[in-house]
SEPAMAR-572066 format. One record per residue (C-alpha): residue in one letter; x, y, z. Coordinates in steps of 0.2 Angstrom, whole numbers. Layout:
! residues N
<A, <X, Y, Z>>;
...
//
This chain:
! residues 128
<M, <-103, 168, 289>>;
<A, <-101, 152, 278>>;
<Y, <-96, 161, 263>>;
<K, <-83, 172, 273>>;
<Y, <-76, 157, 281>>;
<I, <-74, 147, 265>>;
<Y, <-66, 162, 256>>;
<E, <-53, 165, 271>>;
<Y, <-49, 146, 271>>;
<L, <-46, 145, 253>>;
<Q, <-35, 161, 254>>;
<N, <-24, 153, 267>>;
<V, <-23, 136, 260>>;
<T, <-16, 142, 243>>;
<T, <0, 149, 253>>;
<N, <2, 134, 264>>;
<H, <18, 125, 259>>;
<Y, <10, 107, 263>>;
<F, <1, 109, 246>>;
<S, <17, 114, 236>>;
<N, <24, 101, 224>>;
<D, <41, 105, 231>>;
<H, <36, 96, 247>>;
<Y, <22, 84, 245>>;
<H, <12, 78, 231>>;
<W, <-7, 78, 234>>;
<N, <-19, 71, 221>>;
<S, <-36, 80, 220>>;
<K, <-46, 68, 230>>;
<A, <-34, 69, 245>>;
<Y, <-33, 88, 243>>;
<G, <-52, 88, 243>>;
<R, <-54, 76, 257>>;
<Y, <-42, 87, 268>>;
<S, <-50, 103, 263>>;
<C, <-68, 97, 266>>;
<S, <-63, 90, 283>>;
<R, <-54, 105, 289>>;
<I, <-68, 117, 283>>;
<S, <-82, 107, 290>>;
<Y, <-73, 103, 307>>;
<T, <-68, 120, 310>>;
<Y, <-84, 129, 304>>;
<Y, <-94, 117, 316>>;
<E, <-82, 121, 331>>;
<N, <-83, 140, 328>>;
<S, <-102, 138, 328>>;
<K, <-104, 127, 343>>;
<S, <-106, 141, 356>>;
<K, <-120, 148, 346>>;
<I, <-128, 131, 344>>;
<K, <-127, 127, 363>>;
<D, <-133, 145, 368>>;
<R, <-149, 143, 357>>;
<F, <-153, 124, 359>>;
<G, <-144, 118, 374>>;
<D, <-130, 105, 377>>;
<K, <-141, 90, 372>>;
<P, <-139, 86, 354>>;
<E, <-154, 75, 354>>;
<K, <-164, 91, 356>>;
<W, <-156, 100, 342>>;
<P, <-164, 103, 324>>;
<D, <-159, 89, 312>>;
<T, <-148, 100, 302>>;
<L, <-137, 103, 318>>;
<K, <-137, 85, 323>>;
<F, <-131, 80, 305>>;
<A, <-118, 93, 306>>;
<R, <-112, 86, 323>>;
<M, <-111, 69, 315>>;
<A, <-101, 76, 300>>;
<R, <-90, 85, 312>>;
<N, <-87, 69, 322>>;
<A, <-83, 60, 306>>;
<F, <-70, 72, 301>>;
<G, <-62, 72, 318>>;
<H, <-60, 53, 317>>;
<R, <-51, 51, 300>>;
<G, <-67, 53, 290>>;
<Q, <-76, 38, 298>>;
<L, <-93, 40, 305>>;
<E, <-93, 37, 324>>;
<I, <-110, 35, 330>>;
<R, <-110, 26, 347>>;
<N, <-127, 28, 353>>;
<P, <-140, 16, 344>>;
<K, <-153, 29, 346>>;
<D, <-144, 43, 337>>;
<S, <-151, 47, 320>>;
<S, <-152, 63, 309>>;
<T, <-160, 67, 292>>;
<W, <-153, 81, 282>>;
<R, <-159, 85, 264>>;
<G, <-166, 67, 262>>;
<L, <-150, 58, 269>>;
<T, <-152, 49, 285>>;
<L, <-137, 44, 296>>;
<N, <-139, 33, 311>>;
<Y, <-130, 19, 321>>;
<K, <-130, 7, 307>>;
<N, <-118, 19, 298>>;
<N, <-105, 18, 311>>;
<G, <-88, 16, 304>>;
<E, <-93, 21, 287>>;
<T, <-83, 34, 277>>;
<M, <-92, 51, 277>>;
<L, <-85, 60, 262>>;
<Y, <-88, 54, 245>>;
<N, <-99, 40, 252>>;
<H, <-113, 50, 260>>;
<I, <-109, 68, 256>>;
<T, <-97, 78, 244>>;
<G, <-88, 94, 246>>;
<G, <-103, 103, 239>>;
<D, <-114, 96, 252>>;
<I, <-103, 103, 265>>;
<I, <-105, 120, 259>>;
<L, <-124, 117, 258>>;
<L, <-124, 111, 276>>;
<M, <-114, 126, 282>>;
<L, <-127, 138, 273>>;
<D, <-141, 128, 281>>;
<I, <-133, 131, 298>>;
<D, <-132, 150, 294>>;
<D, <-151, 150, 290>>;
<I, <-154, 143, 307>>;
<F, <-146, 158, 315>>;
//
């Protein structure tokens, strides 16, 4: 599912006029930030019903990979800033731990990169 989603996203984004030099100038970092945010956010939202069906509504009972994905999704939904409100929230994925102390930090290019987002999506696919 992850590969299909990324492929379809990239097909759509190349025809989107917002990325045309005629309308706006995007540097590669801004383009990467936008693309990574959209891919991660939308992929998580599309997977949410499967996650809740299998693991329930309480994220604290989910596997760490899904908790981490939820934190990433929340960051991308809040201008790229981690928003971890509960001091007890914590997740570790591939050696990277996020917790309350990271609240307010920028997620992309600080904690993860675009390649990590693809790995996270593939790890989510492996769960299902």
